[in-house]
C-alpha positions as a printed Julia matrix, in Angstrom:
383×3 Matrix{Float64}:
  99.73  215.23  123.78
  99.8   213.41  127.1
 102.93  213.27  129.24
 105.17  210.29  128.55
 107.83  208.78  130.79
 111.54  209.65  130.42
 112.21  206.1   129.28
 109.55  206.38  126.56
 110.96  209.73  125.48
 114.45  208.32  125.18
 113.26  205.3   123.2
 111.39  207.52  120.74
 114.39  209.78  120.25
 116.87  206.96  119.74
 114.55  205.17  117.31
 114.59  208.3   115.14
 118.34  208.88  115.3
 120.7   207.21  112.85
 124.43  206.77  113.17
 126.38  209.26  111.08
 128.58  208.45  108.1
 132.18  207.25  108.23
 135.19  209.33  107.26
 138.89  208.46  107.17
 141.34  210.53  109.18
 145.06  210.49  109.76
 145.96  209.21  113.2
 147.05  212.62  114.48
 143.57  214.0   113.72
 141.61  211.2   115.37
 141.71  212.17  119.07
 138.21  212.29  120.53
 136.57  210.65  117.55
 134.73  207.31  117.53
 136.37  204.38  115.78
 134.23  202.7   113.09
 136.31  199.63  112.32
 137.71  196.7   114.27
 141.49  196.84  114.39
 143.69  193.77  114.83
 147.19  193.22  116.11
 149.61  193.22  113.16
 152.09  191.08  115.15
 152.34  189.59  118.64
 152.47  191.97  121.57
 155.07  192.2   122.84
 156.74  191.09  119.59
 159.6   189.41  121.5
 160.51  188.32  125.01
 161.04  191.78  126.47
 163.32  192.7   129.37
 161.44  194.74  131.99
 164.28  195.63  134.39
 167.79  197.04  134.0
 170.21  194.4   135.27
 172.11  191.28  134.37
 170.82  188.35  132.25
 172.4   184.9   132.46
 171.84  181.14  132.52
 170.98  180.07  136.04
 172.89  176.83  135.43
 176.12  178.89  135.15
 175.94  180.05  138.76
 178.43  178.3   141.0
 178.78  180.87  143.8
 181.43  182.88  142.01
 181.14  185.9   139.69
 180.07  185.75  136.05
 182.15  187.41  133.36
 180.55  190.38  131.59
 180.15  189.66  127.87
 178.8   193.12  127.03
 175.82  195.45  127.11
 172.55  194.57  125.35
 170.25  197.61  125.07
 166.75  198.34  123.77
 166.72  198.62  120.01
 169.62  196.18  119.54
 169.05  193.03  117.49
 169.5   189.58  119.03
 172.92  189.31  120.69
 175.42  186.57  119.84
 175.47  183.34  121.81
 176.33  183.7   125.47
 179.64  182.11  126.38
 179.71  179.69  129.33
 180.11  181.46  132.66
 179.24  184.86  131.17
 176.32  187.3   131.44
 174.89  190.29  129.64
 174.09  193.67  131.08
 170.56  194.19  129.77
 168.43  197.3   129.58
 164.66  197.66  129.97
 162.94  197.15  126.62
 165.66  195.02  125.09
 165.19  191.55  123.61
 165.78  188.86  126.2
 168.86  186.9   125.03
 167.36  183.55  124.01
 170.01  181.47  125.76
 169.42  183.24  129.13
 166.67  182.31  131.55
 167.19  184.73  134.46
 167.48  188.44  135.14
 168.68  190.02  138.37
 168.34  193.8   138.76
 171.42  195.93  139.31
 170.36  196.47  142.9
 171.08  192.75  143.54
 174.38  192.58  141.64
 177.93  193.61  142.59
 179.72  194.83  139.47
 183.32  195.6   138.64
 184.87  196.28  135.23
 184.79  192.65  134.12
 182.57  190.64  136.45
 179.14  190.48  138.04
 178.61  188.81  141.4
 174.97  187.79  141.75
 173.91  188.53  145.33
 170.33  187.21  145.16
 168.85  183.88  144.2
 167.63  184.1   140.61
 163.99  183.42  139.72
 163.81  182.16  136.14
 161.2   184.1   134.13
 161.19  187.12  136.46
 161.4   190.5   134.71
 160.58  188.97  131.31
 157.49  190.13  129.41
 156.83  187.1   127.2
 156.23  187.37  123.47
 152.51  187.42  122.65
 151.43  187.46  126.29
 149.35  190.61  125.72
 148.0   189.74  122.28
 148.67  187.31  119.47
 148.91  188.4   115.85
 145.37  188.88  114.53
 143.78  189.45  117.96
 141.16  192.21  118.22
 142.95  195.24  119.67
 140.38  198.02  119.35
 136.69  197.46  118.71
 134.48  199.59  116.48
 132.54  202.02  118.66
 135.53  202.92  120.85
 136.13  206.59  121.57
 139.73  207.38  120.73
 141.65  208.84  123.67
 145.39  209.18  124.31
 145.75  205.5   125.24
 143.98  204.43  122.04
 146.2   206.77  120.0
 149.21  204.97  121.42
 147.77  201.56  120.51
 146.88  202.75  117.01
 150.43  203.99  116.53
 151.8   200.68  117.83
 149.89  198.67  115.21
 150.79  201.09  112.42
 147.32  202.55  111.88
 148.39  205.6   109.89
 144.75  206.26  108.98
 141.58  205.23  110.79
 137.88  205.14  109.98
 135.81  207.22  112.37
 132.33  208.72  112.61
 132.2   212.17  111.11
 131.48  214.98  113.54
 127.8   215.79  114.05
 126.7   219.21  112.81
 124.89  220.73  115.77
 122.99  224.03  115.71
 122.11  225.63  119.03
 119.23  228.1   118.94
 118.38  230.04  122.09
 115.35  232.26  122.53
 114.15  234.96  124.9
 113.79  238.73  124.51
 114.9   239.2   128.11
 118.37  237.92  127.23
 121.2   240.17  126.1
 124.82  239.5   125.04
 127.17  238.74  127.91
 129.32  241.82  127.23
 126.38  244.19  127.91
 125.1   245.58  131.21
 121.59  244.21  131.81
 118.73  246.47  132.81
 116.65  245.36  135.81
 114.3   243.34  133.58
 117.08  241.67  131.57
 119.47  238.74  131.93
 122.69  237.87  130.15
 122.54  235.0   127.67
 123.85  231.9   129.41
 122.03  228.9   127.94
 123.68  229.2   124.55
 127.15  229.23  126.09
 126.14  226.41  128.44
 124.94  224.19  125.59
 128.01  224.88  123.45
 130.2   223.9   126.39
 128.09  220.81  127.11
 128.45  219.57  123.53
 132.19  220.33  123.53
 132.59  218.47  126.82
 130.77  215.5   125.28
 133.03  215.26  122.25
 133.9   216.45  118.75
 131.17  218.35  116.91
 130.71  221.14  114.37
 128.87  223.79  116.36
 126.94  226.95  115.6
 124.87  229.16  117.9
 122.26  231.82  117.19
 120.01  233.7   119.58
 116.5   234.35  118.21
 114.02  237.01  119.21
 110.59  235.97  120.52
 108.82  236.45  117.21
 107.26  233.65  115.18
 108.86  234.83  111.93
 112.34  235.12  113.41
 112.17  231.74  115.11
 110.76  230.05  112.01
 113.48  231.5   109.78
 116.24  230.6   112.25
 115.04  227.0   112.45
 114.6   226.77  108.68
 118.22  227.77  108.06
 119.47  225.43  110.79
 117.55  222.5   109.28
 119.44  222.98  106.02
 122.86  222.52  107.59
 122.43  220.47  110.78
 122.22  216.88  111.91
 120.7   218.04  115.19
 119.13  221.28  116.35
 119.07  221.99  120.08
 116.62  224.72  121.04
 116.56  226.42  124.43
 113.37  228.1   125.6
 110.13  228.99  123.89
 108.62  225.53  124.21
 106.12  226.01  127.05
 102.58  227.39  126.76
 103.3   231.08  127.04
 101.94  233.59  124.54
 105.47  234.23  123.26
 106.54  230.58  123.07
 106.82  230.09  119.31
 109.17  227.13  118.98
 106.45  224.52  118.53
 104.39  226.39  115.93
 107.57  227.29  114.05
 108.74  223.69  113.9
 105.25  222.41  113.07
 105.09  224.73  110.08
 108.42  223.38  108.84
 108.48  219.64  109.68
 105.13  218.77  111.24
 103.9   217.64  114.63
 106.39  216.71  117.38
 106.94  213.07  118.14
 106.27  214.06  121.73
 105.8   217.25  123.71
 105.75  216.86  127.46
 107.56  214.4   129.71
 106.51  213.39  133.2
 109.63  214.78  134.85
 110.9   217.63  137.01
 112.63  219.69  135.8
 112.02  219.73  132.07
 108.36  218.78  131.65
 107.9   220.86  128.44
 110.62  218.92  126.59
 109.68  218.27  122.95
 111.22  216.31  120.1
 111.04  216.28  116.35
 113.33  214.17  114.22
 116.58  216.18  114.11
 115.33  218.8   116.61
 115.03  218.72  120.37
 113.47  221.63  122.28
 114.73  222.06  125.82
 113.06  224.24  128.46
 114.76  227.6   128.94
 115.42  227.65  132.68
 119.15  227.07  133.23
 118.82  224.02  135.47
 116.18  222.5   133.17
 118.35  223.12  130.11
 121.44  221.42  131.52
 119.52  218.56  133.14
 117.63  217.67  129.98
 120.8   217.97  127.92
 122.52  215.33  130.03
 119.45  213.09  130.2
 118.45  213.2   126.52
 120.94  214.98  124.26
 123.95  213.02  125.45
 122.36  209.63  124.51
 121.41  211.11  121.13
 124.97  212.26  120.44
 126.32  208.88  121.55
 124.07  207.08  119.09
 124.91  209.47  116.27
 128.6   208.86  116.88
 128.27  205.07  117.04
 129.03  204.76  120.75
 127.22  202.12  122.81
 124.67  203.27  125.37
 126.24  204.38  128.61
 126.17  201.82  131.4
 123.52  202.34  134.1
 125.12  203.2   137.44
 123.27  203.34  140.76
 124.43  204.71  144.11
 123.05  204.58  147.63
 121.76  207.96  148.77
 123.21  209.85  151.7
 119.64  210.69  152.65
 116.49  209.05  151.3
 114.52  211.25  148.88
 110.74  211.47  148.74
 109.26  210.3   145.47
 106.81  212.41  143.47
 103.52  210.63  142.82
 103.87  210.71  139.0
 106.94  212.77  138.0
 110.48  211.45  137.65
 112.79  213.84  139.49
 116.29  214.77  138.35
 118.46  216.23  141.1
 122.06  217.44  140.76
 124.32  215.43  143.0
 127.87  214.59  143.91
 129.39  211.28  144.99
 130.98  211.4   148.44
 134.19  209.56  149.36
 132.09  206.92  151.16
 130.39  206.02  147.87
 127.04  207.61  148.72
 125.32  210.23  146.57
 124.45  213.6   148.05
 121.57  215.49  146.46
 122.17  219.17  145.74
 118.54  220.05  145.2
 118.07  223.45  143.51
 115.55  225.9   144.9
 113.7   225.9   141.57
 114.29  225.12  137.9
 115.97  228.48  137.36
 118.46  228.01  140.19
 121.88  227.54  138.6
 124.0   228.27  141.69
 123.06  225.35  143.96
 124.12  222.66  141.45
 127.55  224.21  140.75
 129.44  221.59  142.76
 127.44  218.69  141.29
 129.17  215.98  139.27
 126.04  214.37  137.87
 122.3   213.86  138.32
 120.15  211.48  140.35
 117.05  209.98  138.75
 114.29  209.53  141.34
 111.47  207.39  139.99
 107.84  208.31  140.73
 105.7   206.47  143.25
 105.0   206.39  146.94
 107.37  206.71  149.89
 111.1   207.39  149.67
 113.94  206.17  147.5
 117.24  205.1   149.08
 119.18  204.25  145.88
 119.12  206.11  142.58
 120.43  205.94  139.05
 123.3   208.35  138.55
 123.66  210.15  135.22
């Protein structure tokens, strides 16, 4: 297969990826999940004219330069108070219902109080410190849209509208399969020719950082039978298989023949990019290169959009930044470079020494996409 562009690769993958089914959860279980229904305001918000400052409420027409008599305290959670007597005022608390026959609030800092009276020491401004009924939303207004990831703020809104249960996308079942006979468990001491397994842990963490998922991980030996059996079992229980390593052209790279024997030819194998050129995709299986930087870069570039689509999230917005220093384009490969955004709003490239270099990018916060062509690029898409 010929090399395709990153954009073509993403389009192929998304075209083959369906949104997952809906399940209903109790509100307290919904954090991090993706909402799959539009939710409306069950009443106006706020539901009444709400006091936003502790102080004194009164009719401005009652002011004559002298003190107002205190009629009582009106606190949050109290029902509407009785009618205000002429020449009187209420002490009101933040969150309480604005007495309907008052038009002004002055905070305590601008009032001189004694046991029975309040002397207003500042000119009142009618309407100040009043959060008007329905000014945020009217009854029936759209409050949360389907496709919203539920965070703490959304949990608060859901509780406010009485959403005891919500419809969300079920969690994707993701199987991570790493390969490589040179890799050993992290609790063992490696021999000179060995490395500790890192890609499996990296991919688990990357999925967990993305969002809620049911995860499993298995490390497979570099044998065709072992890789084929590991993939076969994963296909039975997974929505998505993420493979790390074994997808290049080496004599011990068995991922492609194993997958071909199970589900046929890849939809693509090879992308015109650096790092990650050997990237391959079958429906429900994506094979990432095994070098640590390649693995993490291709995860962010391709797996994250897949997971978003499976969950019912909209595509992430494209963000571009000016570069601290222009970067030379490659004639035909799209380059992905770890980067951080400086306080001045410019992106600094943290170019690794090679695709296996996982130390240089440690301080990166994202990746720059440098398109192929001639000359240098001074702005870049930031992933």
